C-alpha positions as a Markdown table, in Angstrom:
| # | Residue | x | y | z |
|---|---|---|---|---|
| 1 | Met | 13.5 | 9.2 | -78.4 |
| 2 | Thr | 16.9 | 8.0 | -77.3 |
| 3 | Gly | 17.8 | 11.4 | -76.0 |
| 4 | Lys | 14.5 | 11.6 | -74.1 |
| 5 | Asn | 14.9 | 8.2 | -72.5 |
| 6 | Ser | 18.5 | 9.0 | -71.5 |
| 7 | Ser | 17.3 | 12.1 | -69.8 |
| 8 | Thr | 14.6 | 10.2 | -67.9 |
| 9 | Asp | 17.1 | 7.6 | -66.7 |
| 10 | Val | 19.5 | 10.4 | -65.5 |
| 11 | Asp | 16.6 | 11.9 | -63.6 |
| 12 | Asn | 15.7 | 8.6 | -62.1 |
| 13 | Val | 19.3 | 7.9 | -61.0 |
| 14 | Leu | 19.5 | 11.5 | -59.5 |
| 15 | Glu | 16.2 | 10.9 | -57.6 |
| 16 | Val | 17.5 | 7.6 | -56.2 |
| 17 | Glu | 20.8 | 9.3 | -55.1 |
| 18 | Arg | 18.9 | 12.1 | -53.5 |
| 19 | Leu | 16.7 | 9.5 | -51.6 |
| 20 | Gln | 19.8 | 7.6 | -50.4 |
| 21 | Leu | 21.5 | 10.8 | -49.2 |
| 22 | Ala | 18.3 | 11.7 | -47.3 |
| 23 | Leu | 18.1 | 8.3 | -45.7 |
| 24 | Gln | 21.8 | 8.4 | -44.8 |
| 25 | Ala | 21.4 | 11.8 | -43.2 |
| 26 | Ala | 18.5 | 10.5 | -41.3 |
| 27 | Gly | 20.5 | 7.5 | -40.1 |
| 28 | Val | 18.1 | 5.0 | -41.9 |
| 29 | Gly | 19.5 | 1.9 | -43.6 |
| 30 | Thr | 17.6 | 0.1 | -46.4 |
| 31 | Trp | 17.4 | -3.4 | -47.8 |
| 32 | Asp | 15.8 | -4.9 | -50.9 |
| 33 | Phe | 15.4 | -8.6 | -51.3 |
| 34 | Asn | 14.3 | -10.0 | -54.7 |
| 35 | Leu | 12.7 | -13.5 | -54.0 |
| 36 | Val | 12.6 | -14.4 | -57.7 |
| 37 | Thr | 16.3 | -13.9 | -58.3 |
| 38 | Gly | 17.5 | -14.4 | -54.8 |
| 39 | Tyr | 19.6 | -11.1 | -55.0 |
| 40 | Ala | 19.5 | -9.0 | -51.9 |
| 41 | Glu | 20.9 | -5.5 | -51.6 |
| 42 | Trp | 21.8 | -4.0 | -48.3 |
| 43 | Ser | 22.8 | -0.3 | -47.8 |
| 44 | Ala | 26.1 | 0.4 | -46.2 |
| 45 | Leu | 24.3 | 2.0 | -43.2 |
| 46 | Cys | 22.0 | -1.1 | -42.9 |
| 47 | Lys | 25.1 | -3.2 | -42.7 |
| 48 | Gln | 26.6 | -0.8 | -40.2 |
| 49 | Leu | 23.6 | -1.0 | -37.9 |
| 50 | Phe | 24.1 | -4.8 | -37.8 |
| 51 | Gly | 27.7 | -4.3 | -36.9 |
| 52 | Leu | 29.1 | -5.3 | -40.3 |
| 53 | Pro | 31.6 | -3.5 | -42.6 |
| 54 | Pro | 30.0 | -1.5 | -45.5 |
| 55 | Asp | 31.9 | -3.6 | -48.1 |
| 56 | Gly | 31.3 | -7.0 | -46.5 |
| 57 | Asn | 29.5 | -9.9 | -48.1 |
| 58 | Val | 26.1 | -10.1 | -46.4 |
| 59 | Thr | 23.4 | -12.8 | -46.4 |
| 60 | Pro | 20.2 | -13.0 | -44.4 |
| 61 | Ala | 21.9 | -15.6 | -42.2 |
| 62 | Thr | 24.8 | -13.2 | -41.7 |
| 63 | Leu | 22.6 | -10.5 | -40.5 |
| 64 | Leu | 20.7 | -12.9 | -38.2 |
| 65 | Glu | 24.0 | -13.9 | -36.5 |
| 66 | Gln | 24.4 | -10.3 | -35.5 |
| 67 | Val | 21.1 | -10.2 | -33.7 |
| 68 | His | 21.2 | -10.6 | -29.9 |
| 69 | Pro | 20.7 | -14.3 | -28.9 |
| 70 | Asp | 17.7 | -13.5 | -26.8 |
| 71 | Asp | 16.0 | -11.8 | -29.8 |
| 72 | Arg | 17.2 | -14.1 | -32.6 |
| 73 | Glu | 14.3 | -16.5 | -32.6 |
| 74 | Arg | 11.8 | -13.7 | -32.5 |
| 75 | Val | 13.4 | -12.1 | -35.5 |
| 76 | Arg | 13.5 | -15.4 | -37.3 |
| 77 | Glu | 9.9 | -16.0 | -36.7 |
| 78 | Ala | 9.0 | -12.4 | -37.9 |
| 79 | Asn | 11.0 | -13.0 | -41.1 |
| 80 | Ala | 9.2 | -16.3 | -41.8 |
| 81 | Arg | 5.9 | -14.8 | -41.2 |
| 82 | Ile | 6.4 | -11.9 | -43.6 |
| 83 | Leu | 7.5 | -14.3 | -46.4 |
| 84 | Ser | 4.7 | -16.7 | -45.9 |
| 85 | Pro | 1.6 | -16.8 | -48.2 |
| 86 | Gln | -0.6 | -15.8 | -45.2 |
| 87 | Ser | 1.4 | -12.7 | -44.5 |
| 88 | Asp | -0.4 | -9.3 | -44.3 |
| 89 | Gly | 2.6 | -7.7 | -46.0 |
| 90 | Glu | 3.6 | -5.5 | -43.0 |
| 91 | His | 6.9 | -6.1 | -41.1 |
| 92 | Asn | 7.7 | -4.1 | -38.0 |
| 93 | Ile | 10.0 | -5.4 | -35.2 |
| 94 | Ile | 12.3 | -4.0 | -32.5 |
| 95 | Phe | 15.4 | -6.0 | -31.4 |
| 96 | Arg | 19.1 | -5.7 | -30.5 |
| 97 | Thr | 22.1 | -6.0 | -32.9 |
| 98 | Arg | 25.8 | -6.5 | -32.0 |
| 99 | Thr | 28.1 | -3.4 | -32.1 |
| 100 | Gly | 31.1 | -5.1 | -30.6 |
| 101 | Glu | 32.1 | -7.9 | -28.4 |
| 102 | Gly | 29.3 | -8.0 | -25.7 |
| 103 | His | 27.8 | -4.7 | -26.9 |
| 104 | Tyr | 24.4 | -4.2 | -28.5 |
| 105 | Arg | 22.3 | -1.4 | -29.8 |
| 106 | Trp | 18.4 | -1.4 | -30.3 |
| 107 | Val | 17.1 | -1.1 | -33.9 |
| 108 | Gln | 13.7 | -1.0 | -35.4 |
| 109 | Ala | 13.1 | -2.8 | -38.8 |
| 110 | Lys | 10.0 | -1.9 | -40.9 |
| 111 | Gly | 9.3 | -3.5 | -44.2 |
| 112 | Lys | 6.7 | -4.4 | -46.8 |
| 113 | Thr | 6.3 | -7.2 | -49.3 |
| 114 | Ile | 5.5 | -6.7 | -53.0 |
| 115 | Leu | 3.3 | -9.1 | -54.9 |
| 116 | Asn | 3.0 | -10.0 | -58.6 |
| 117 | Gln | -0.2 | -10.2 | -60.5 |
| 118 | Glu | -0.7 | -13.9 | -59.4 |
| 119 | Gly | -0.5 | -12.7 | -55.7 |
| 120 | Gln | 2.9 | -14.2 | -55.1 |
| 121 | Ile | 5.5 | -12.4 | -53.0 |
| 122 | Val | 8.3 | -11.3 | -55.2 |
| 123 | Arg | 10.2 | -8.7 | -53.3 |
| 124 | Phe | 10.7 | -7.7 | -49.7 |
| 125 | Asn | 12.2 | -4.3 | -48.8 |
| 126 | Gly | 12.3 | -1.9 | -46.0 |
| 127 | Ile | 14.3 | 0.3 | -43.6 |
| 128 | Val | 16.1 | -0.2 | -40.4 |
| 129 | Phe | 17.1 | 2.6 | -37.9 |
| 130 | Asp | 18.6 | 3.0 | -34.4 |
| 131 | Val | 16.1 | 3.4 | -31.6 |
| 132 | Thr | 18.6 | 2.8 | -28.7 |
| 133 | Glu | 18.1 | 6.2 | -27.1 |
| 134 | Leu | 14.3 | 5.9 | -27.4 |
| 135 | Ile | 14.4 | 2.5 | -25.7 |
| 136 | Arg | 16.7 | 3.9 | -23.0 |
| 137 | Ala | 14.4 | 6.8 | -22.4 |
| 138 | Gln | 11.4 | 4.4 | -22.3 |
| 139 | Glu | 13.3 | 2.1 | -19.9 |
| 140 | Ala | 14.3 | 5.1 | -17.7 |
| 141 | Gln | 10.6 | 6.3 | -17.7 |
| 142 | Arg | 9.5 | 2.8 | -16.8 |
| 143 | Gln | 12.0 | 2.6 | -13.9 |
| 144 | Ala | 11.0 | 6.0 | -12.8 |
| 145 | Ala | 7.3 | 4.9 | -12.9 |
| 146 | Glu | 8.2 | 1.8 | -10.8 |
| 147 | Val | 10.1 | 3.8 | -8.3 |
| 148 | Leu | 7.2 | 6.3 | -8.1 |
| 149 | Glu | 4.7 | 3.5 | -7.7 |
| 150 | Gln | 6.8 | 1.9 | -5.0 |
| 151 | Arg | 7.0 | 5.2 | -3.1 |
| 152 | Val | 3.3 | 5.8 | -3.5 |
| 153 | Thr | 2.8 | 2.2 | -2.2 |
| 154 | Glu | 5.1 | 2.8 | 0.8 |
| 155 | Arg | 3.6 | 6.1 | 1.5 |
| 156 | Thr | 0.0 | 4.8 | 1.3 |
| 157 | Gln | 1.1 | 1.9 | 3.6 |
| 158 | Ala | 2.6 | 4.4 | 6.0 |
| 159 | Leu | -0.5 | 6.7 | 5.8 |
| 160 | His | -2.6 | 3.6 | 6.5 |
| 161 | Glu | -0.5 | 2.6 | 9.6 |
| 162 | Ala | -0.6 | 6.2 | 10.8 |
| 163 | Asn | -4.4 | 6.2 | 10.4 |
| 164 | Glu | -4.8 | 3.0 | 12.3 |
| 165 | Gln | -2.5 | 4.4 | 15.0 |
| 166 | Leu | -4.5 | 7.6 | 15.1 |
| 167 | Lys | -7.8 | 5.7 | 15.4 |
| 168 | Lys | -6.3 | 3.7 | 18.2 |
| 169 | Ser | -5.0 | 6.9 | 19.9 |
| 170 | Asn | -8.4 | 8.5 | 19.5 |
| 171 | Gln | -10.2 | 5.5 | 20.9 |
| 172 | Asn | -7.8 | 5.4 | 23.8 |
| 173 | Leu | -8.3 | 9.1 | 24.4 |
| 174 | Val | -12.1 | 8.7 | 24.4 |
| 175 | Glu | -11.8 | 5.8 | 26.9 |
| 176 | Phe | -9.4 | 7.9 | 29.0 |
| 177 | Ala | -11.8 | 10.9 | 29.0 |
| 178 | Phe | -14.6 | 8.8 | 30.0 |
| 179 | Ile | -12.8 | 7.2 | 32.9 |
| 180 | Ala | -11.3 | 10.5 | 34.0 |
| 181 | Ser | -14.5 | 12.3 | 33.9 |
| 182 | His | -16.1 | 9.6 | 36.1 |
| 183 | Asp | -13.3 | 9.7 | 38.6 |
| 184 | Leu | -13.4 | 13.5 | 38.7 |
| 185 | Gln | -17.1 | 13.9 | 39.0 |
| 186 | Glu | -17.2 | 11.7 | 42.1 |
| 187 | Pro | -15.2 | 14.1 | 44.4 |
| 188 | Leu | -17.1 | 17.1 | 42.9 |
| 189 | Arg | -20.4 | 15.4 | 43.9 |
| 190 | Lys | -19.1 | 14.9 | 47.4 |
| 191 | Ile | -18.1 | 18.5 | 47.6 |
| 192 | Gln | -21.6 | 19.6 | 46.6 |
| 193 | Ser | -23.3 | 17.1 | 48.9 |
| 194 | Phe | -21.2 | 18.0 | 51.9 |
| 195 | Gly | -21.7 | 21.7 | 51.1 |
| 196 | Asp | -25.5 | 21.1 | 51.1 |
| 197 | Leu | -25.3 | 19.4 | 54.4 |
| 198 | Leu | -23.2 | 22.2 | 56.0 |
| 199 | Lys | -25.8 | 24.7 | 54.8 |
| 200 | Thr | -28.7 | 22.7 | 56.1 |
| 201 | Gln | -27.2 | 21.8 | 59.5 |
| 202 | Ile | -25.1 | 24.9 | 60.4 |
| 203 | Gly | -25.8 | 27.4 | 57.8 |
| 204 | Ala | -27.2 | 29.9 | 60.2 |
| 205 | Asp | -24.0 | 29.7 | 62.3 |
| 206 | Leu | -21.5 | 30.2 | 59.5 |
| 207 | Gly | -21.9 | 33.9 | 59.3 |
| 208 | Glu | -19.6 | 35.4 | 56.6 |
| 209 | Ala | -18.2 | 32.0 | 56.0 |
| 210 | Ala | -21.4 | 31.1 | 54.2 |
| 211 | Ser | -20.3 | 33.1 | 51.2 |
| 212 | Tyr | -17.1 | 31.1 | 51.0 |
| 213 | Leu | -19.2 | 27.8 | 51.0 |
| 214 | Glu | -21.5 | 29.2 | 48.3 |
| 215 | Arg | -18.5 | 30.1 | 46.1 |
| 216 | Met | -17.0 | 26.7 | 46.7 |
| 217 | Gln | -20.1 | 24.9 | 45.6 |
| 218 | Thr | -20.5 | 27.3 | 42.5 |
| 219 | Ala | -16.9 | 26.3 | 41.5 |
| 220 | Ala | -17.7 | 22.7 | 41.9 |
| 221 | Arg | -20.7 | 23.0 | 39.7 |
| 222 | Arg | -18.9 | 24.8 | 37.1 |
| 223 | Met | -16.1 | 22.1 | 37.2 |
| 224 | Ser | -18.7 | 19.5 | 36.8 |
| 225 | Ile | -20.2 | 21.2 | 33.7 |
| 226 | Leu | -16.7 | 21.7 | 32.2 |
| 227 | Ile | -15.9 | 18.0 | 32.6 |
| 228 | Lys | -19.2 | 17.0 | 30.9 |
| 229 | Asp | -18.4 | 19.4 | 28.0 |
| 230 | Leu | -15.0 | 18.1 | 27.6 |
| 231 | Leu | -16.3 | 14.5 | 27.5 |
| 232 | Thr | -18.9 | 15.6 | 24.9 |
| 233 | Ile | -16.3 | 17.1 | 22.6 |
| 234 | Ser | -14.0 | 14.1 | 22.9 |
| 235 | Arg | -16.8 | 11.8 | 21.9 |
| 236 | Ile | -17.6 | 13.7 | 18.7 |
| 237 | Ser | -15.7 | 11.4 | 16.4 |
| 238 | Thr | -15.3 | 11.5 | 12.6 |
| 239 | Leu | -18.6 | 10.3 | 10.9 |
| 240 | Gln | -18.9 | 7.1 | 8.7 |
| 241 | Lys | -18.8 | 7.4 | 5.0 |
| 242 | Phe | -22.5 | 6.4 | 4.5 |
| 243 | Leu | -24.9 | 8.4 | 6.6 |
| 244 | Pro | -28.7 | 8.3 | 7.0 |
| 245 | Ser | -31.0 | 11.2 | 5.9 |
| 246 | Val | -31.9 | 13.4 | 8.9 |
| 247 | Ser | -34.7 | 15.9 | 9.0 |
| 248 | Leu | -33.3 | 19.1 | 10.6 |
| 249 | Thr | -36.9 | 20.1 | 11.4 |
| 250 | Ala | -37.4 | 17.0 | 13.5 |
| 251 | Val | -34.0 | 17.5 | 15.1 |
| 252 | Val | -34.7 | 21.2 | 16.1 |
| 253 | Arg | -38.2 | 20.1 | 17.3 |
| 254 | Asp | -36.7 | 17.6 | 19.7 |
| 255 | Val | -34.0 | 20.1 | 20.9 |
| 256 | Leu | -36.7 | 22.7 | 21.7 |
| 257 | Asp | -38.5 | 20.0 | 23.8 |
| 258 | Asp | -35.2 | 19.2 | 25.6 |
| 259 | Ile | -34.7 | 22.9 | 26.6 |
| 260 | Gly | -38.3 | 23.7 | 27.1 |
| 261 | Leu | -37.7 | 24.7 | 30.7 |
| 262 | Leu | -35.1 | 27.2 | 29.7 |
| 263 | Ile | -37.4 | 28.6 | 27.0 |
| 264 | Gln | -40.3 | 28.9 | 29.6 |
| 265 | Glu | -38.2 | 30.6 | 32.3 |
| 266 | Thr | -36.7 | 33.2 | 29.9 |
| 267 | Glu | -40.0 | 33.7 | 28.0 |
| 268 | Ala | -38.1 | 33.2 | 24.8 |
| 269 | Val | -39.7 | 33.3 | 21.4 |
| 270 | Ile | -38.4 | 30.8 | 19.0 |
| 271 | Glu | -39.4 | 31.1 | 15.3 |
| 272 | Val | -38.4 | 28.1 | 13.1 |
| 273 | Asp | -38.9 | 28.0 | 9.3 |
| 274 | Pro | -39.1 | 24.6 | 7.5 |
| 275 | Leu | -35.6 | 23.1 | 7.5 |
| 276 | Pro | -33.9 | 20.8 | 5.0 |
| 277 | Thr | -33.1 | 17.1 | 5.2 |
| 278 | Val | -29.4 | 16.4 | 5.2 |
| 279 | Gln | -27.1 | 13.3 | 5.6 |
| 280 | Gly | -25.7 | 13.2 | 9.0 |
| 281 | Asp | -25.6 | 12.0 | 12.6 |
| 282 | Pro | -28.8 | 13.0 | 14.4 |
| 283 | Ser | -27.2 | 13.2 | 17.9 |
| 284 | Gln | -24.4 | 15.3 | 16.7 |
| 285 | Leu | -26.8 | 17.6 | 14.8 |
| 286 | Ala | -28.9 | 17.9 | 17.9 |
| 287 | Gln | -25.8 | 19.0 | 19.9 |
| 288 | Leu | -25.1 | 21.6 | 17.2 |
| 289 | Phe | -28.6 | 23.2 | 17.3 |
| 290 | Gln | -29.0 | 22.8 | 21.1 |
| 291 | Asn | -25.7 | 24.9 | 21.6 |
| 292 | Leu | -26.7 | 27.5 | 19.1 |
| 293 | Val | -30.2 | 28.0 | 20.5 |
| 294 | Ser | -29.1 | 27.9 | 24.2 |
| 295 | Asn | -26.4 | 30.4 | 23.4 |
| 296 | Ala | -28.9 | 32.7 | 21.6 |
| 297 | Ile | -31.1 | 32.6 | 24.8 |
| 298 | Lys | -28.3 | 32.9 | 27.3 |
| 299 | Phe | -26.7 | 36.0 | 25.8 |
| 300 | Gln | -29.9 | 38.1 | 26.0 |
| 301 | Arg | -30.1 | 41.9 | 26.7 |
| 302 | Pro | -31.2 | 43.0 | 30.0 |
| 303 | Asn | -34.9 | 43.2 | 30.3 |
| 304 | Val | -35.4 | 42.1 | 26.7 |
| 305 | Lys | -37.2 | 38.8 | 26.0 |
| 306 | Pro | -35.0 | 36.6 | 23.7 |
| 307 | Val | -36.2 | 36.2 | 20.2 |
| 308 | Val | -34.5 | 33.4 | 18.2 |
| 309 | Arg | -35.2 | 33.0 | 14.4 |
| 310 | Met | -34.1 | 30.0 | 12.4 |
| 311 | Arg | -34.1 | 30.3 | 8.6 |
| 312 | Ala | -32.9 | 28.0 | 5.8 |
| 313 | Gln | -32.1 | 28.4 | 2.1 |
| 314 | Thr | -29.9 | 26.8 | -0.6 |
| 315 | Val | -26.9 | 28.5 | -2.0 |
| 316 | Ala | -24.5 | 27.7 | -4.8 |
| 317 | Ala | -20.9 | 27.1 | -4.0 |
| 318 | Ser | -19.9 | 30.0 | -6.2 |
| 319 | Asp | -22.0 | 32.4 | -3.9 |
| 320 | Leu | -20.3 | 31.3 | -0.6 |
| 321 | Pro | -18.4 | 34.2 | 1.1 |
| 322 | Leu | -14.7 | 34.0 | 0.6 |
| 323 | Ser | -14.1 | 33.4 | 4.3 |
| 324 | Val | -16.3 | 30.3 | 4.3 |
| 325 | Lys | -14.3 | 27.2 | 3.5 |
| 326 | Pro | -16.4 | 24.1 | 3.7 |
| 327 | Val | -14.6 | 20.8 | 4.5 |
| 328 | Arg | -16.3 | 19.0 | 1.6 |
| 329 | Lys | -16.6 | 20.5 | -1.8 |
| 330 | Thr | -20.0 | 20.3 | -3.6 |
| 331 | Gly | -22.1 | 22.4 | -5.8 |
| 332 | Val | -24.9 | 23.4 | -3.6 |
| 333 | Tyr | -25.1 | 24.0 | 0.2 |
| 334 | Asn | -27.8 | 24.2 | 2.7 |
| 335 | Arg | -27.5 | 27.5 | 4.6 |
| 336 | Ile | -29.2 | 27.6 | 8.1 |
| 337 | Asp | -29.2 | 31.0 | 9.9 |
| 338 | Val | -29.8 | 31.0 | 13.8 |
| 339 | Ser | -30.3 | 34.7 | 14.6 |
| 340 | Asp | -31.0 | 36.3 | 18.0 |
| 341 | Asn | -31.7 | 39.8 | 19.4 |
| 342 | Gly | -29.1 | 39.5 | 22.2 |
| 343 | Ile | -26.0 | 41.4 | 23.2 |
| 344 | Gly | -24.0 | 40.5 | 20.1 |
| 345 | Phe | -20.3 | 40.8 | 19.9 |
| 346 | Asp | -17.6 | 42.5 | 17.9 |
| 347 | Glu | -17.0 | 40.6 | 14.6 |
| 348 | Lys | -13.2 | 40.9 | 15.0 |
| 349 | Tyr | -13.6 | 38.0 | 17.5 |
| 350 | Val | -15.5 | 35.8 | 15.0 |
| 351 | Asn | -12.7 | 33.2 | 14.6 |
| 352 | Arg | -11.9 | 33.3 | 18.3 |
| 353 | Ile | -15.3 | 32.2 | 19.5 |
| 354 | Phe | -15.1 | 28.9 | 17.9 |
| 355 | Gln | -12.0 | 27.9 | 19.7 |
| 356 | Ile | -12.1 | 25.7 | 22.8 |
| 357 | Phe | -12.1 | 27.7 | 26.2 |
| 358 | Gln | -12.4 | 31.0 | 24.4 |
| 359 | Arg | -14.9 | 33.4 | 26.0 |
| 360 | Leu | -15.7 | 36.9 | 25.4 |
| 361 | His | -17.4 | 37.5 | 28.7 |
| 362 | Gly | -16.6 | 36.5 | 32.3 |
| 363 | Thr | -18.4 | 33.7 | 34.1 |
| 364 | Ser | -19.8 | 36.2 | 36.5 |
| 365 | Gln | -21.8 | 37.7 | 33.7 |
| 366 | Tyr | -22.7 | 34.6 | 31.7 |
| 367 | Ala | -22.4 | 31.0 | 32.8 |
| 368 | Gly | -20.6 | 28.5 | 30.5 |
| 369 | Thr | -17.3 | 26.7 | 29.9 |
| 370 | Gly | -16.3 | 28.2 | 26.5 |
| 371 | Ile | -16.7 | 24.8 | 24.8 |
| 372 | Gly | -20.2 | 25.0 | 23.2 |
| 373 | Leu | -19.2 | 26.8 | 20.0 |
| 374 | Ala | -16.1 | 24.6 | 19.7 |
| 375 | Ile | -18.5 | 21.6 | 19.8 |
| 376 | Cys | -20.6 | 23.4 | 17.1 |
| 377 | Glu | -17.6 | 23.9 | 14.8 |
| 378 | Lys | -16.4 | 20.3 | 15.2 |
| 379 | Val | -19.9 | 18.9 | 14.4 |
| 380 | Val | -20.2 | 21.1 | 11.3 |
| 381 | Ala | -16.8 | 20.1 | 10.1 |
| 382 | Asn | -17.7 | 16.4 | 10.6 |
| 383 | His | -20.6 | 16.9 | 8.3 |
| 384 | Gly | -18.4 | 18.4 | 5.6 |
| 385 | Gly | -19.6 | 22.1 | 6.2 |
| 386 | Ala | -18.6 | 25.3 | 7.7 |
| 387 | Ile | -19.8 | 27.7 | 10.4 |
| 388 | Thr | -19.4 | 31.5 | 10.8 |
| 389 | Ala | -21.1 | 34.3 | 12.5 |
| 390 | Tyr | -22.1 | 38.0 | 12.0 |
| 391 | Ser | -22.8 | 40.5 | 14.8 |
| 392 | Gln | -22.5 | 43.9 | 16.2 |
| 393 | Pro | -22.4 | 44.8 | 19.9 |
| 394 | Gly | -25.9 | 45.3 | 21.2 |
| 395 | Gln | -27.5 | 44.3 | 17.9 |
| 396 | Gly | -27.8 | 40.5 | 18.2 |
| 397 | Ala | -25.9 | 37.8 | 16.4 |
| 398 | Ser | -26.5 | 35.4 | 13.5 |
| 399 | Phe | -24.7 | 32.0 | 13.4 |
| 400 | Val | -24.7 | 30.7 | 9.9 |
| 401 | Val | -24.2 | 26.9 | 9.2 |
| 402 | Tyr | -23.3 | 25.6 | 5.7 |
| 403 | Leu | -24.0 | 21.9 | 5.2 |
| 404 | Pro | -23.6 | 20.1 | 1.9 |
| 405 | Ala | -27.0 | 19.8 | 0.1 |
């Protein structure tokens, strides 16, 4: 029995030594405070983490003196709490300890109390380890986050100011365009009026000069239309966030009423399927479809009555052509096709036709300013969608509008 007990004691000692070596290798100090006997044992590493020599005489008061003055009261309160009868038995606190004159490190102390059968605290033991690098890393991360937040705030403020300046600039541009168009239209009206008077009063005596007068008036009319179109595109501003629901069927019906005379003169056939309801600006959507239908009628083949068909369907975002990039991402889009049987065009010009002042035909063949499709593109973009076209020369054209459903 004696030999067996001795063997067990040796095993226990070895186990304790192995544990101490593992704790020392991990940089972990230990303490064990017996509240019954008043005896406290502090490991050499524990003393070292408090800036004390390994063989020094240590008391709880000695350790507390080594705590940073700013943390001392907090540590004292934590120690009092863990040793009180109301304690939950768990001790976990981070604070600074002295390493030298004016120098400190961060440590974390974690401990637990042990109760006897009567529920009284009899021992308090635990570990302490250096967390300086962790605290420094956290502080660096916090400072980096503050710097980033400050930069984001500054950038947001800068963007806000730039946005306000842009709004003001756009408003000034719209006002300038309105004033300029009014001032430019007045001399053009005089040119046309005086030209009409010349033709009425001495038109028979002008001879060959009559053709010059006619060309002058044609140029004045074209300039007047151009000014109106420029004013129109300058007024197409970005839409508000919340928009009313608009029936495209009603919009197109009103458009067809407005261009009824053109339809009658060209004997055009317009076929319109039921169209969806979308969120948008009715006047801008009316400009969109008026330009598309008017273009379809204007670019008719010689001696062929224009036929314009308007169809609608919904398509999933995943089914959009790769070349179509709507301004606003959503799961489903309304696709509206406006097709005609006109002269068509080569698809290699599909991106060009939506640019302002870009024309594929001379003004002597087809009237216009080259702004209509640019207006269409801007309206569709304002509504979060996209527009493209498909065509072959002599085989008509299809303009396809995608609007968020």
